[in-house]
The first five atom37 places (N, CA, C, CB, O) and aatype in JSON, in Angstrom:
{
  "aatype": [12, 1, 3, 11, 14, 4, 10, 16, 15, 0, 3, 10, 0, 11, 0, 12, 0, 0, 4, 11, 0, 6, 0, 3, 11, 2, 11, 17, 16, 19, 15, 9, 0, 9, 19, 3, 3, 7, 7, 18, 10, 10, 15, 13, 6, 1, 12, 3, 7, 0, 0, 0, 9, 16, 0, 6, 19, 0, 9, 7, 11, 0, 1, 16, 15, 0, 12, 16, 1, 1, 14, 15, 11, 13, 13, 6, 3, 1, 19, 11, 6, 1, 14, 0, 13, 0, 2, 13, 14, 0, 7, 19, 10, 9, 5, 7, 0, 19, 14, 9, 12, 0, 11, 7, 3, 4, 19, 7, 0, 9, 7, 19, 15, 7, 19, 0, 15, 8, 6, 3, 6, 5, 19, 0, 5, 0, 7, 19, 11, 0, 9, 7],
  "atom_mask": [
    [1, 1, 1, 1, 1],
    [1, 1, 1, 1, 1],
    [1, 1, 1, 1, 1],
    [1, 1, 1, 1, 1],
    [1, 1, 1, 1, 1],
    [1, 1, 1, 1, 1],
    [1, 1, 1, 1, 1],
    [1, 1, 1, 1, 1],
    [1, 1, 1, 1, 1],
    [1, 1, 1, 1, 1],
    [1, 1, 1, 1, 1],
    [1, 1, 1, 1, 1],
    [1, 1, 1, 1, 1],
    [1, 1, 1, 1, 1],
    [1, 1, 1, 1, 1],
    [1, 1, 1, 1, 1],
    [1, 1, 1, 1, 1],
    [1, 1, 1, 1, 1],
    [1, 1, 1, 1, 1],
    [1, 1, 1, 1, 1],
    [1, 1, 1, 1, 1],
    [1, 1, 1, 1, 1],
    [1, 1, 1, 1, 1],
    [1, 1, 1, 1, 1],
    [1, 1, 1, 1, 1],
    [1, 1, 1, 1, 1],
    [1, 1, 1, 1, 1],
    [1, 1, 1, 1, 1],
    [1, 1, 1, 1, 1],
    [1, 1, 1, 1, 1],
    [1, 1, 1, 1, 1],
    [1, 1, 1, 1, 1],
    [1, 1, 1, 1, 1],
    [1, 1, 1, 1, 1],
    [1, 1, 1, 1, 1],
    [1, 1, 1, 1, 1],
    [1, 1, 1, 1, 1],
    [1, 1, 1, 0, 1],
    [1, 1, 1, 0, 1],
    [1, 1, 1, 1, 1],
    [1, 1, 1, 1, 1],
    [1, 1, 1, 1, 1],
    [1, 1, 1, 1, 1],
    [1, 1, 1, 1, 1],
    [1, 1, 1, 1, 1],
    [1, 1, 1, 1, 1],
    [1, 1, 1, 1, 1],
    [1, 1, 1, 1, 1],
    [1, 1, 1, 0, 1],
    [1, 1, 1, 1, 1],
    [1, 1, 1, 1, 1],
    [1, 1, 1, 1, 1],
    [1, 1, 1, 1, 1],
    [1, 1, 1, 1, 1],
    [1, 1, 1, 1, 1],
    [1, 1, 1, 1, 1],
    [1, 1, 1, 1, 1],
    [1, 1, 1, 1, 1],
    [1, 1, 1, 1, 1],
    [1, 1, 1, 0, 1],
    [1, 1, 1, 1, 1],
    [1, 1, 1, 1, 1],
    [1, 1, 1, 1, 1],
    [1, 1, 1, 1, 1],
    [1, 1, 1, 1, 1],
    [1, 1, 1, 1, 1],
    [1, 1, 1, 1, 1],
    [1, 1, 1, 1, 1],
    [1, 1, 1, 1, 1],
    [1, 1, 1, 1, 1],
    [1, 1, 1, 1, 1],
    [1, 1, 1, 1, 1],
    [1, 1, 1, 1, 1],
    [1, 1, 1, 1, 1],
    [1, 1, 1, 1, 1],
    [1, 1, 1, 1, 1],
    [1, 1, 1, 1, 1],
    [1, 1, 1, 1, 1],
    [1, 1, 1, 1, 1],
    [1, 1, 1, 1, 1],
    [1, 1, 1, 1, 1],
    [1, 1, 1, 1, 1],
    [1, 1, 1, 1, 1],
    [1, 1, 1, 1, 1],
    [1, 1, 1, 1, 1],
    [1, 1, 1, 1, 1],
    [1, 1, 1, 1, 1],
    [1, 1, 1, 1, 1],
    [1, 1, 1, 1, 1],
    [1, 1, 1, 1, 1],
    [1, 1, 1, 0, 1],
    [1, 1, 1, 1, 1],
    [1, 1, 1, 1, 1],
    [1, 1, 1, 1, 1],
    [1, 1, 1, 1, 1],
    [1, 1, 1, 0, 1],
    [1, 1, 1, 1, 1],
    [1, 1, 1, 1, 1],
    [1, 1, 1, 1, 1],
    [1, 1, 1, 1, 1],
    [1, 1, 1, 1, 1],
    [1, 1, 1, 1, 1],
    [1, 1, 1, 1, 1],
    [1, 1, 1, 0, 1],
    [1, 1, 1, 1, 1],
    [1, 1, 1, 1, 1],
    [1, 1, 1, 1, 1],
    [1, 1, 1, 0, 1],
    [1, 1, 1, 1, 1],
    [1, 1, 1, 1, 1],
    [1, 1, 1, 0, 1],
    [1, 1, 1, 1, 1],
    [1, 1, 1, 1, 1],
    [1, 1, 1, 0, 1],
    [1, 1, 1, 1, 1],
    [1, 1, 1, 1, 1],
    [1, 1, 1, 1, 1],
    [1, 1, 1, 1, 1],
    [1, 1, 1, 1, 1],
    [1, 1, 1, 1, 1],
    [1, 1, 1, 1, 1],
    [1, 1, 1, 1, 1],
    [1, 1, 1, 1, 1],
    [1, 1, 1, 1, 1],
    [1, 1, 1, 1, 1],
    [1, 1, 1, 1, 1],
    [1, 1, 1, 0, 1],
    [1, 1, 1, 1, 1],
    [1, 1, 1, 1, 1],
    [1, 1, 1, 1, 1],
    [1, 1, 1, 1, 1],
    [1, 1, 1, 0, 1]
  ],
  "atom_positions": [
    [[9.11, 24.14, -13.08], [8.69, 23.41, -11.74], [6.79, 23.4, -11.56], [9.54, 24.45, -10.28], [6.04, 24.27, -12.01]],
    [[6.46, 22.41, -10.92], [5.13, 22.08, -11.43], [4.75, 22.36, -10.24], [4.72, 20.71, -12.08], [5.56, 22.78, -9.42]],
    [[2.93, 22.1, -9.84], [2.58, 22.54, -8.92], [1.62, 21.33, -8.69], [2.18, 23.92, -9.02], [0.8, 20.88, -9.5]],
    [[1.97, 20.74, -7.01], [1.2, 19.85, -6.37], [0.61, 20.18, -5.39], [1.7, 18.95, -6.09], [0.94, 20.82, -4.39]],
    [[-0.64, 19.52, -5.84], [-1.92, 20.31, -4.44], [-1.14, 19.32, -3.41], [-4.36, 19.87, -4.57], [-0.25, 18.47, -3.53]],
    [[-2.03, 19.93, -2.17], [-1.86, 18.95, -0.92], [-3.24, 19.0, 0.07], [-0.41, 19.46, 0.04], [-4.37, 19.42, -0.17]],
    [[-2.64, 18.37, 1.31], [-4.15, 18.17, 2.24], [-3.75, 19.84, 2.5], [-4.3, 16.7, 4.05], [-2.8, 20.56, 2.21]],
    [[-5.19, 20.01, 3.29], [-4.79, 21.23, 4.09], [-5.67, 20.71, 5.43], [-5.28, 22.93, 3.31], [-5.99, 19.53, 5.56]],
    [[-6.06, 21.96, 6.59], [-6.52, 21.18, 7.29], [-8.03, 21.11, 7.51], [-5.9, 21.34, 8.25], [-8.63, 20.3, 8.21]],
    [[-8.67, 22.36, 6.6], [-9.88, 22.02, 5.9], [-9.88, 20.48, 5.39], [-10.03, 23.03, 4.7], [-10.48, 19.63, 6.06]],
    [[-9.47, 20.26, 4.67], [-9.53, 18.73, 4.27], [-9.17, 17.64, 5.18], [-8.69, 18.5, 3.19], [-9.91, 16.67, 5.35]],
    [[-8.17, 17.78, 5.7], [-8.31, 17.13, 7.01], [-9.46, 16.67, 8.26], [-7.64, 17.78, 7.47], [-9.69, 15.56, 8.75]],
    [[-9.99, 17.85, 8.5], [-11.6, 17.59, 9.24], [-12.49, 17.15, 8.9], [-12.27, 18.39, 9.58], [-13.32, 16.5, 9.53]],
    [[-12.46, 17.58, 7.32], [-14.07, 17.37, 6.52], [-14.13, 15.5, 6.32], [-14.1, 18.43, 4.42], [-15.15, 14.81, 6.31]],
    [[-12.43, 14.93, 6.14], [-12.35, 13.4, 6.09], [-12.4, 12.76, 7.19], [-11.29, 12.92, 5.54], [-12.81, 11.6, 7.27]],
    [[-11.96, 13.51, 8.23], [-12.28, 12.88, 9.46], [-13.66, 12.58, 10.08], [-11.71, 13.56, 10.26], [-14.11, 11.52, 10.49]],
    [[-14.23, 13.84, 10.03], [-15.92, 13.8, 9.96], [-16.73, 12.93, 9.02], [-16.44, 15.15, 9.59], [-17.83, 12.5, 9.38]],
    [[-16.36, 12.73, 8.13], [-16.8, 11.55, 7.18], [-16.81, 9.96, 7.8], [-15.74, 11.58, 5.91], [-17.68, 9.14, 8.08]],
    [[-15.3, 10.02, 7.84], [-14.87, 9.05, 8.72], [-15.14, 8.49, 9.65], [-14.24, 9.17, 9.01], [-14.94, 7.28, 9.68]],
    [[-15.77, 9.24, 10.87], [-16.16, 8.84, 12.0], [-17.17, 8.8, 11.75], [-15.93, 9.36, 12.99], [-17.61, 7.81, 12.33]],
    [[-18.3, 9.49, 10.93], [-19.5, 9.52, 10.43], [-19.99, 7.86, 10.1], [-19.43, 10.52, 9.15], [-20.64, 7.18, 10.9]],
    [[-19.68, 7.53, 9.2], [-19.35, 5.74, 8.44], [-19.01, 5.05, 9.28], [-18.16, 5.41, 7.33], [-19.56, 3.95, 9.22]],
    [[-17.92, 5.24, 10.55], [-17.96, 4.48, 11.44], [-19.05, 4.45, 12.56], [-16.9, 4.6, 11.82], [-19.42, 3.42, 13.11]],
    [[-19.44, 5.53, 12.79], [-20.98, 5.36, 13.73], [-21.82, 5.31, 13.55], [-21.44, 5.91, 14.38], [-22.56, 5.01, 14.49]],
    [[-22.44, 5.55, 12.14], [-23.72, 4.82, 11.34], [-23.91, 3.23, 11.49], [-23.54, 5.06, 9.71], [-24.89, 2.49, 11.43]],
    [[-22.62, 3.05, 11.71], [-22.17, 1.19, 11.24], [-21.82, 0.7, 12.88], [-20.19, 0.92, 9.83], [-21.57, -0.49, 13.06]],
    [[-21.81, 1.51, 13.89], [-21.65, 1.28, 15.01], [-20.44, 0.56, 15.35], [-22.64, 0.78, 15.37], [-20.3, -0.47, 16.01]],
    [[-19.41, 1.47, 14.63], [-17.86, -0.08, 14.77], [-17.06, 1.26, 15.6], [-16.55, -1.0, 12.48], [-17.33, 2.45, 15.45]],
    [[-16.08, 0.69, 16.44], [-14.97, 1.42, 16.9], [-13.81, 1.12, 16.25], [-14.78, 1.26, 18.21], [-13.45, -0.05, 16.13]],
    [[-12.95, 2.35, 15.65], [-11.86, 2.07, 14.64], [-10.75, 3.45, 15.52], [-12.53, 2.39, 12.53], [-10.87, 4.37, 16.33]],
    [[-10.01, 2.99, 14.92], [-8.5, 3.98, 15.0], [-8.33, 4.53, 13.34], [-6.75, 2.77, 15.54], [-8.39, 3.63, 12.5]],
    [[-8.14, 5.81, 12.86], [-8.59, 6.38, 11.97], [-7.34, 7.39, 11.69], [-9.96, 6.88, 12.31], [-7.15, 8.34, 12.45]],
    [[-6.59, 7.18, 10.69], [-5.3, 8.33, 10.43], [-5.16, 8.49, 8.91], [-3.65, 7.79, 11.08], [-5.24, 7.88, 7.85]],
    [[-4.94, 9.6, 9.41], [-4.55, 10.29, 7.73], [-3.26, 11.07, 8.0], [-5.91, 11.6, 6.97], [-2.76, 11.72, 8.92]],
    [[-2.87, 10.62, 6.45], [-1.13, 11.07, 6.13], [-0.73, 11.71, 5.34], [-0.27, 10.26, 5.83], [-1.59, 11.57, 4.47]],
    [[0.14, 12.51, 4.86], [0.53, 13.29, 3.58], [0.97, 11.99, 2.84], [1.83, 14.6, 3.74], [0.9, 10.82, 3.22]],
    [[1.59, 12.71, 1.33], [2.01, 11.48, 0.54], [3.42, 10.71, 0.81], [2.02, 11.91, -0.88], [3.94, 9.77, 0.22]],
    [[3.69, 11.24, 1.54], [5.36, 10.84, 2.49], [4.91, 9.54, 3.36], [0.0, 0.0, 0.0], [5.56, 8.51, 3.16]],
    [[3.95, 9.5, 4.21], [3.66, 8.45, 5.01], [3.55, 9.41, 6.26], [0.0, 0.0, 0.0], [2.84, 8.95, 7.16]],
    [[4.12, 10.65, 6.49], [4.04, 11.22, 7.64], [2.31, 12.04, 8.2], [5.3, 12.23, 7.46], [1.75, 12.92, 7.55]],
    [[1.75, 11.39, 9.63], [1.21, 11.58, 10.28], [0.2, 13.09, 10.11], [2.03, 11.32, 11.12], [0.84, 13.89, 10.79]],
    [[-0.81, 13.72, 9.64], [-1.23, 14.64, 9.57], [-2.86, 14.75, 11.0], [-1.35, 14.7, 7.9], [-3.25, 15.72, 11.64]],
    [[-3.38, 13.36, 10.98], [-4.44, 13.85, 11.58], [-4.77, 12.42, 12.08], [-5.51, 14.7, 10.66], [-4.28, 11.52, 11.4]],
    [[-5.48, 12.06, 13.12], [-5.46, 10.48, 13.98], [-6.24, 10.92, 15.13], [-3.74, 9.76, 14.56], [-6.11, 11.82, 15.95]],
    [[-7.36, 9.71, 14.87], [-8.28, 9.65, 16.2], [-8.57, 7.93, 16.12], [-9.98, 10.82, 16.1], [-8.75, 7.25, 15.11]],
    [[-8.53, 7.48, 17.71], [-8.87, 6.41, 18.1], [-10.08, 6.41, 19.06], [-7.81, 5.9, 18.57], [-9.89, 6.32, 20.27]],
    [[-11.55, 6.52, 18.44], [-12.77, 6.14, 18.72], [-12.85, 5.68, 19.99], [-13.21, 5.28, 17.87], [-11.82, 5.13, 20.37]],
    [[-13.54, 5.71, 20.6], [-13.9, 5.49, 22.37], [-14.27, 3.66, 21.98], [-15.84, 6.83, 23.25], [-15.04, 3.3, 21.09]],
    [[-13.65, 2.89, 22.74], [-13.98, 1.68, 22.54], [-12.57, 1.12, 21.69], [0.0, 0.0, 0.0], [-12.4, -0.07, 21.96]],
    [[-11.71, 1.56, 20.92], [-11.17, 0.87, 19.89], [-10.12, 0.49, 20.47], [-10.97, 1.5, 18.69], [-9.51, 1.31, 21.16]],
    [[-9.63, -0.85, 20.35], [-8.13, -1.36, 20.84], [-7.25, -0.64, 20.92], [-7.53, -2.21, 20.19], [-7.26, 0.47, 20.4]],
    [[-6.18, -1.17, 21.66], [-5.08, -0.01, 21.58], [-4.3, 0.0, 20.05], [-3.83, -0.29, 22.9], [-3.94, 1.01, 19.46]],
    [[-4.12, -1.53, 19.54], [-3.41, -2.24, 18.56], [-3.68, -1.26, 17.46], [-3.88, -3.78, 18.3], [-2.74, -0.76, 16.83]],
    [[-5.2, -0.88, 17.14], [-5.46, -0.33, 16.08], [-5.24, 0.96, 15.38], [-6.3, -0.47, 16.13], [-5.57, 1.42, 14.29]],
    [[-4.19, 1.61, 16.96], [-4.02, 2.97, 16.4], [-2.58, 2.65, 15.71], [-4.05, 4.32, 17.64], [-2.19, 3.43, 14.84]],
    [[-1.75, 1.47, 16.08], [-0.56, 1.6, 14.57], [-0.71, 0.97, 13.59], [0.82, 1.2, 14.67], [0.09, 1.16, 12.68]],
    [[-1.82, -0.04, 13.41], [-2.3, -0.61, 12.28], [-3.09, 0.42, 11.58], [-3.06, -1.81, 12.58], [-2.97, 0.23, 10.37]],
    [[-3.84, 1.41, 11.83], [-4.39, 2.16, 11.18], [-3.34, 3.04, 9.89], [-5.05, 2.92, 12.24], [-3.41, 3.25, 8.68]],
    [[-2.36, 3.39, 11.07], [-1.17, 4.09, 10.44], [-0.62, 3.56, 9.68], [-0.29, 4.43, 11.08], [-0.47, 3.97, 8.53]],
    [[-0.11, 2.33, 10.24], [0.7, 1.52, 8.88], [0.2, 1.38, 8.1], [0.0, 0.0, 0.0], [0.73, 1.55, 7.0]],
    [[-1.36, 0.89, 8.25], [-1.93, 1.12, 6.77], [-1.75, 2.09, 6.32], [-3.12, 1.01, 6.52], [-0.79, 2.01, 5.56]],
    [[-2.51, 3.84, 6.38], [-1.92, 4.51, 5.48], [-0.72, 4.41, 5.01], [-2.0, 5.4, 5.73], [-0.46, 4.41, 3.81]],
    [[-0.08, 4.33, 5.74], [1.42, 4.65, 5.37], [2.04, 3.98, 3.97], [2.35, 4.11, 6.61], [2.89, 4.37, 3.17]],
    [[1.2, 2.75, 4.08], [1.52, 1.84, 2.92], [1.03, 2.2, 1.65], [1.04, 0.56, 3.14], [1.48, 2.11, 0.51]],
    [[-0.01, 2.64, 2.17], [-0.99, 3.73, 0.64], [-0.08, 4.75, 0.14], [-2.62, 4.9, 1.19], [0.61, 4.77, -0.88]],
    [[-0.27, 5.77, 1.26], [0.3, 6.68, 0.53], [1.34, 6.47, -0.19], [0.54, 7.51, 1.13], [1.41, 7.07, -1.26]],
    [[2.57, 5.42, 0.28], [3.8, 5.69, -0.31], [3.58, 4.63, -1.39], [5.16, 5.56, 0.66], [4.61, 4.55, -2.06]],
    [[2.82, 3.93, -1.75], [2.92, 3.3, -3.19], [1.89, 3.59, -4.06], [2.97, 1.86, -3.18], [1.82, 3.15, -5.21]],
    [[0.84, 4.55, -3.38], [-0.33, 5.7, -4.39], [-1.42, 4.45, -4.2], [0.2, 6.26, -6.66], [-2.39, 4.85, -4.84]],
    [[-1.79, 2.92, -3.55], [-2.35, 2.39, -4.02], [-2.78, 1.76, -2.62], [-1.83, 1.85, -5.11], [-2.14, 1.61, -1.58]],
    [[-4.31, 1.41, -3.02], [-5.29, 0.86, -2.13], [-4.22, -0.26, -0.93], [-6.62, -0.08, -3.26], [-3.54, -1.02, -1.62]],
    [[-4.0, -0.46, 0.51], [-3.4, -1.46, 0.54], [-3.77, -2.88, 0.87], [-2.7, -1.15, 1.09], [-3.14, -3.76, 1.46]],
    [[-5.28, -2.85, 0.19], [-5.32, -4.39, -0.42], [-4.92, -5.22, -1.17], [-5.95, -4.66, -0.73], [-5.05, -6.44, -1.22]],
    [[-4.09, -4.06, -2.15], [-3.57, -4.38, -3.41], [-2.47, -5.41, -2.48], [-2.94, -2.93, -4.52], [-2.46, -6.64, -2.52]],
    [[-1.9, -4.85, -1.96], [-0.37, -5.78, -0.98], [-0.74, -6.77, -0.97], [0.14, -5.56, 0.67], [-0.34, -7.76, -1.57]],
    [[-2.09, -6.57, 0.13], [-2.47, -8.05, 0.68], [-2.73, -9.01, 0.01], [-3.44, -8.15, 1.36], [-2.68, -10.12, 0.53]],
    [[-3.13, -8.83, -1.55], [-3.31, -10.09, -2.45], [-2.01, -10.35, -2.86], [-4.27, -9.94, -3.74], [-1.63, -11.52, -2.91]],
    [[-1.38, -9.57, -3.1], [0.14, -9.6, -3.21], [0.93, -10.49, -2.74], [0.65, -8.67, -2.74], [1.68, -11.22, -3.4]],
    [[0.78, -10.47, -1.58], [1.63, -11.41, -0.93], [1.02, -12.81, -0.98], [1.89, -10.99, 0.48], [1.86, -13.7, -1.03]],
    [[-0.26, -13.2, -0.98], [-0.23, -14.63, -1.51], [0.38, -15.0, -2.51], [-1.26, -15.07, -1.76], [0.72, -16.18, -2.54]],
    [[0.69, -14.15, -3.6], [1.47, -14.66, -4.64], [2.62, -14.47, -4.79], [1.13, -14.4, -5.58], [3.2, -14.92, -5.79]],
    [[3.01, -14.04, -4.2], [4.61, -13.67, -3.44], [4.8, -13.52, -1.97], [5.15, -12.25, -3.89], [4.68, -12.45, -1.38]],
    [[5.09, -14.55, -1.47], [5.14, -13.68, -0.11], [6.48, -13.03, 0.13], [4.85, -14.59, 1.19], [6.57, -12.44, 1.21]],
    [[7.45, -13.02, -0.59], [8.52, -12.34, 0.14], [7.45, -11.13, -0.3], [10.4, -12.43, -0.4], [7.85, -11.48, -1.41]],
    [[6.6, -10.17, -0.5], [6.4, -9.06, -0.38], [6.19, -8.65, 1.59], [5.15, -8.85, -1.47], [6.44, -7.53, 2.03]],
    [[5.8, -9.61, 2.32], [5.93, -9.79, 3.76], [6.75, -8.85, 4.24], [6.4, -11.06, 4.16], [6.51, -8.06, 5.16]],
    [[7.98, -8.96, 3.44], [9.07, -8.01, 4.05], [8.56, -6.79, 3.26], [10.85, -8.46, 3.76], [9.44, -6.47, 2.47]],
    [[7.7, -6.15, 3.17], [8.02, -4.88, 1.92], [8.25, -4.32, 3.23], [6.71, -4.06, 0.57], [8.0, -4.9, 4.29]],
    [[8.98, -2.54, 3.07], [9.26, -1.89, 3.9], [8.1, -1.35, 4.18], [10.19, -1.21, 3.69], [7.92, -1.19, 5.39]],
    [[7.0, -0.91, 3.27], [6.28, 0.6, 3.62], [5.34, 0.84, 4.35], [5.78, 1.21, 2.7], [4.88, 1.97, 4.46]],
    [[4.81, -0.37, 5.11], [3.75, -0.84, 6.73], [3.26, -1.57, 6.63], [0.0, 0.0, 0.0], [3.86, -2.61, 6.35]],
    [[1.99, -1.61, 6.75], [0.87, -2.79, 6.67], [0.34, -3.21, 5.7], [-0.13, -2.64, 7.23], [-0.34, -2.29, 5.24]],
    [[0.24, -4.26, 4.99], [-0.23, -4.9, 3.86], [-1.19, -5.47, 4.37], [0.58, -5.73, 3.14], [-1.29, -6.68, 4.19]],
    [[-2.25, -4.73, 5.21], [-3.8, -4.89, 5.31], [-4.49, -4.2, 4.52], [-4.35, -4.59, 6.47], [-3.99, -3.16, 4.09]],
    [[-5.87, -4.62, 4.09], [-6.8, -4.0, 3.76], [-7.27, -2.74, 4.71], [-7.67, -4.93, 3.57], [-7.31, -2.86, 5.94]],
    [[-7.53, -1.8, 4.2], [-8.55, -0.67, 4.89], [-7.94, 0.5, 5.29], [0.0, 0.0, 0.0], [-8.15, 1.05, 6.38]],
    [[-6.86, 1.05, 4.02], [-6.41, 1.76, 3.8], [-6.47, 2.58, 1.74], [-5.39, 1.17, 4.55], [-6.09, 2.03, 0.7]],
    [[-6.95, 3.66, 1.87], [-6.77, 4.18, 0.47], [-6.03, 5.18, 0.57], [-7.92, 4.55, -0.27], [-5.64, 5.75, 1.59]],
    [[-5.71, 5.53, -1.1], [-4.96, 6.95, -1.33], [-5.7, 7.97, -1.69], [-3.97, 6.96, -2.33], [-6.7, 7.69, -2.34]],
    [[-5.44, 9.34, -1.39], [-6.28, 10.13, -1.55], [-5.19, 10.85, -2.65], [-6.92, 10.84, -0.19], [-3.97, 11.06, -2.63]],
    [[-6.37, 11.14, -3.67], [-5.73, 11.35, -5.23], [-6.15, 13.0, -5.63], [-6.59, 10.05, -6.58], [-7.34, 13.23, -5.87]],
    [[-5.56, 13.67, -5.66], [-5.79, 15.33, -6.26], [-4.75, 15.63, -7.55], [-5.35, 16.65, -4.86], [-3.57, 15.96, -7.63]],
    [[-6.3, 15.22, -8.93], [-5.26, 16.0, -10.07], [-4.13, 14.95, -10.5], [-4.39, 17.5, -9.34], [-3.06, 15.28, -11.0]],
    [[-4.5, 13.75, -10.24], [-3.44, 12.5, -10.46], [-2.19, 12.68, -9.81], [0.0, 0.0, 0.0], [-1.14, 12.43, -10.41]],
    [[-2.22, 13.11, -8.54], [-1.31, 13.26, -7.34], [-1.81, 12.21, -6.56], [-1.31, 14.68, -6.57], [-3.0, 11.88, -6.64]],
    [[-0.96, 11.62, -5.77], [-1.19, 11.21, -4.52], [-1.5, 12.3, -3.7], [-0.17, 10.51, -4.03], [-1.62, 13.06, -4.66]],
    [[-1.74, 13.03, -2.72], [-1.52, 13.87, -1.31], [-1.34, 13.3, -0.43], [-2.4, 14.62, -0.83], [-0.44, 13.64, 0.35]],
    [[-2.23, 12.06, -0.16], [-1.77, 11.4, 1.07], [-2.8, 10.06, 0.96], [0.0, 0.0, 0.0], [-3.11, 9.46, -0.07]],
    [[-3.32, 9.72, 2.63], [-3.97, 8.25, 2.56], [-4.77, 8.28, 3.68], [-2.94, 6.94, 2.61], [-4.7, 9.24, 4.44]],
    [[-5.45, 7.47, 3.86], [-6.26, 7.25, 5.08], [-6.14, 5.62, 5.64], [-7.88, 7.66, 4.69], [-5.8, 4.67, 4.95]],
    [[-6.42, 5.59, 6.72], [-5.54, 4.09, 6.89], [-7.39, 3.86, 8.47], [0.0, 0.0, 0.0], [-7.8, 4.77, 9.19]],
    [[-7.75, 2.95, 8.43], [-8.16, 2.37, 9.78], [-7.9, 1.14, 10.25], [-9.34, 2.39, 9.9], [-7.26, 0.25, 9.7]],
    [[-8.37, 1.11, 11.19], [-8.74, -0.83, 12.14], [-9.37, -0.3, 12.93], [-7.43, -2.04, 13.08], [-9.41, 0.87, 13.32]],
    [[-10.14, -1.59, 13.32], [-10.45, -1.69, 14.06], [-11.97, -2.82, 14.24], [0.0, 0.0, 0.0], [-12.34, -3.38, 15.27]],
    [[-12.7, -2.88, 12.64], [-13.39, -4.06, 12.27], [-12.92, -4.76, 11.23], [-14.6, -3.82, 12.02], [-11.74, -4.82, 10.89]],
    [[-14.0, -5.4, 10.64], [-13.36, -6.67, 9.54], [-12.24, -5.82, 8.66], [-14.8, -7.48, 8.25], [-12.04, -4.86, 9.39]],
    [[-11.4, -5.64, 7.48], [-10.62, -4.86, 6.78], [-11.58, -4.5, 5.76], [-9.34, -5.47, 6.33], [-11.61, -3.33, 5.39]],
    [[-12.43, -5.43, 5.22], [-13.33, -4.47, 3.98], [-14.45, -3.17, 4.81], [-14.63, -5.88, 2.88], [-15.02, -2.18, 4.34]],
    [[-14.42, -3.66, 5.98], [-15.17, -1.83, 6.32], [-14.15, -1.31, 7.01], [-16.79, -1.57, 7.45], [-14.49, -0.17, 7.34]],
    [[-13.03, -1.56, 7.41], [-11.86, -0.41, 7.87], [-12.0, 0.54, 6.52], [-9.95, -1.15, 8.12], [-12.11, 1.75, 6.37]],
    [[-11.95, -0.7, 5.51], [-11.69, 0.72, 4.24], [-12.99, 1.01, 3.56], [-10.5, 0.3, 2.76], [-12.93, 1.91, 2.72]],
    [[-14.2, 0.42, 3.76], [-15.17, 1.19, 3.61], [-14.86, 2.5, 4.9], [-16.57, 0.21, 3.7], [-14.5, 3.45, 4.2]],
    [[-14.85, 2.73, 5.58], [-14.2, 4.15, 6.54], [-13.65, 4.99, 5.59], [-12.88, 3.84, 7.75], [-14.04, 5.88, 4.84]],
    [[-12.57, 4.4, 5.87], [-11.45, 5.81, 4.66], [-11.99, 5.93, 3.37], [-9.56, 5.32, 4.14], [-11.73, 7.01, 2.85]],
    [[-13.01, 4.78, 2.38], [-13.26, 5.34, 1.62], [-14.19, 6.81, 1.47], [-13.49, 4.47, 1.18], [-14.3, 7.52, 0.47]],
    [[-14.94, 7.05, 3.13], [-16.09, 7.72, 2.91], [-15.43, 8.79, 3.22], [-17.35, 7.4, 3.61], [-15.91, 9.89, 2.92]],
    [[-14.37, 8.7, 3.77], [-12.98, 10.3, 3.87], [-12.7, 10.93, 2.8], [0.0, 0.0, 0.0], [-12.63, 12.15, 2.62]],
    [[-12.5, 9.9, 1.97], [-11.88, 10.03, 0.85], [-13.05, 11.23, -0.3], [-11.61, 8.26, 0.31], [-12.97, 12.31, -0.9]],
    [[-13.72, 10.49, -0.12], [-15.44, 10.93, -0.88], [-15.39, 11.8, -0.18], [-17.01, 10.04, -0.82], [-15.74, 12.57, -1.08]],
    [[-15.23, 12.67, 0.95], [-15.64, 13.46, 1.38], [-14.86, 14.67, 0.98], [-15.81, 13.15, 2.49], [-15.17, 15.8, 1.35]],
    [[-14.18, 14.48, 0.46], [-12.84, 15.4, 0.05], [-12.68, 16.07, -1.23], [-11.63, 14.59, 0.07], [-12.49, 17.25, -1.53]],
    [[-12.86, 14.58, -2.2], [-12.54, 14.17, -3.74], [-14.0, 15.21, -4.44], [0.0, 0.0, 0.0], [-14.2, 15.24, -5.66]]
  ]
}
């Protein structure tokens, strides 16, 4: 049997703090979701002023990224080539989430919603970098 790394509560706190700092630095109000490798929610924050829909979208983006081990933008681009991907069951196929990799394994993902998709991804990347 092999050992697989996993996210700890300390990792979640560091990643969330880094995401919030990146959003604050840019004066963005977003929702931030951190999920495990199965797409299950571990940590969530909807910043003051973030629209209600951003909560659901952030979680869906994170779930997509964790379950596929790819940035959610990969599937946004694939839908353009193959519209059938729009029915993909993994979640929300919009840029703004990135997987969290450790020792070659996906241990989770961070999804963000509330600003332009590339800015959402910038916030998520800050969280991944903080624990990488």
